[in-house]
C-alpha positions in Angstrom: 40.7 -8.2 77.4 42.4 -7.7 74.2 41.1 -6.3 71.1 39.1 -8.7 69.1 39.5 -8.7 65.4 36.5 -7.5 63.6 34.8 -10.1 61.5 34.9 -9.4 57.9 31.4 -9.1 56.5 30.9 -10.4 53.1 29.2 -7.9 50.8 26.3 -9.3 48.9 26.9 -8.5 45.3 24.2 -6.2 43.9 22.3 -7.3 40.9 22.3 -4.8 38.2 18.9 -3.3 37.7 17.3 -4.7 34.5 16.0 -1.3 33.5 17.3 -1.8 30.0 15.2 -5.0 29.7 12.1 -3.0 30.4 13.2 -0.4 27.8 13.7 -3.2 25.2 10.3 -4.6 25.9 8.6 -1.2 25.8 10.3 -0.5 22.4 9.1 -3.9 21.0 5.5 -3.2 22.1 5.5 0.2 20.6 7.0 -1.0 17.3 4.3 -3.7 17.2 1.6 -1.2 17.7 3.1 1.1 15.1 3.5 -1.5 12.4 0.4 -3.5 13.3 -2.1 -0.7 13.7 -1.0 2.9 13.5 1.0 2.8 10.2 -1.6 0.9 8.2 -4.3 3.2 9.5 -2.3 6.3 8.4 -1.9 4.7 4.9 -5.6 4.1 4.7 -6.3 7.7 5.8 -3.9 9.0 3.1 -5.6 6.9 0.4 -9.0 8.1 1.4 -7.9 11.8 1.5 -6.3 11.4 -2.0 -9.5 9.9 -3.4 -11.6 12.7 -2.0 -9.3 15.3 -3.5 -9.3 13.8 -6.9 -13.1 13.3 -6.9 -13.5 17.0 -6.1 -11.3 18.2 -9.0 -13.3 20.0 -11.8 -14.3 17.7 -14.6 -13.5 14.5 -12.6 -15.7 11.5 -13.1 -15.8 8.6 -10.6 -16.4 5.0 -11.7 -16.9 1.8 -9.6 -14.6 -1.0 -10.8 -16.2 -4.4 -10.9 -15.3 -7.9 -11.9 -17.5 -11.1 -12.0 -16.7 -11.5 -8.3 -18.1 -8.0 -7.4 -16.7 -4.5 -6.7 -12.9 -4.4 -6.9 -12.2 -0.7 -6.5 -12.8 2.9 -7.6 -11.4 4.9 -10.5 -11.4 8.7 -10.9 -10.9 9.9 -14.4 -9.6 13.5 -14.4 -10.5 16.2 -16.9 -7.0 15.7 -18.6 -7.7 11.9 -19.0 -5.3 10.9 -16.2 -6.5 8.3 -13.7 -6.4 7.8 -10.0 -7.2 4.1 -9.1 -7.9 2.7 -5.6 -8.4 -1.1 -5.5 -9.7 -3.1 -2.6 -6.7 -5.4 -2.4 -3.0 -5.0 -3.1 -1.6 -7.3 -5.8 -0.8 -10.9 -5.0 2.7 -11.7 -3.6 5.4 -11.3 -6.3 3.0 -9.6 -8.7 2.2 -6.1 -9.7 -0.9 -4.5 -11.2 -0.5 -3.5 -14.8 -3.0 -1.1 -16.4 -3.7 -1.5 -20.2 -5.3 0.8 -22.7 -7.2 -1.0 -25.4 -7.9 1.2 -28.4 -8.2 1.0 -32.2 -4.4 1.3 -32.2 -3.9 -1.9 -30.2 -3.0 -2.7 -26.6 -0.7 -0.3 -24.7 0.7 -0.5 -21.1 0.0 2.5 -19.0 2.4 1.3 -16.3 2.8 -1.2 -13.4 1.9 -0.5 -9.8 2.8 -2.5 -6.6 0.3 -0.7 -4.4 -3.5 -0.8 -4.2 -3.8 2.9 -4.9 -2.0 4.5 -7.8 -2.0 7.4 -10.3 -1.8 6.8 -14.0 -0.2 9.9 -15.5 -0.3 8.7 -19.1 -3.5 10.3 -20.5 -6.0 7.9 -22.1 -6.9 8.2 -25.8 -10.5 9.1 -26.7 -12.8 6.1 -27.1 -10.3 3.7 -25.4 -11.0 0.9 -22.9 -9.1 0.3 -19.7 -8.0 -3.1 -18.5 -6.2 -4.3 -15.4 -4.1 -7.5 -14.9 -1.6 -8.9 -12.4 1.8 -9.5 -13.9 5.3 -10.4 -12.7 7.3 -7.5 -11.2 8.4 -5.2 -14.0 5.3 -6.0 -16.0 4.8 -7.7 -19.4 5.0 -6.6 -23.0 1.4 -7.9 -23.5 -1.3 -9.0 -21.1 -0.7 -12.7 -20.1 -4.3 -13.5 -20.6 -7.2 -11.8 -22.3 -7.6 -9.0 -19.8 -11.1 -8.1 -18.6 -12.3 -4.8 -19.9 -13.0 -2.7 -16.8 -14.2 0.5 -18.5 -15.0 2.0 -21.9 -14.3 5.7 -22.3 
């Protein structure tokens, strides 16, 4: 009886656990939820809060902005003649909103805005009219078309 050689057993290679794949998938799902639902909702909540705060300031007057198509937004004129504007839609792609003051002195830009909610810090002159256009980024020297008059102050 001799000693029999032991048979070598082949070790089955272990597959690495794909825990990192699960982590990547979880991160992708969470990012999708954040950018698809949570972040836009937080932005809307912030706009609503700002609108409430400006409306409650002493001397503030709220106006509904309309066009021939219907209601396009809300404007709050503060006691110091500054404006807070919330529009229903952001500007079109590759465009900005430009706010214009039309007065006896002519047409004057009050600034360009790439969001649907914005604050116009340049006070309006007495008896002026306000107009809104969509212009190329950076704005225009004059309104591209005859701008619709939104409000008369």
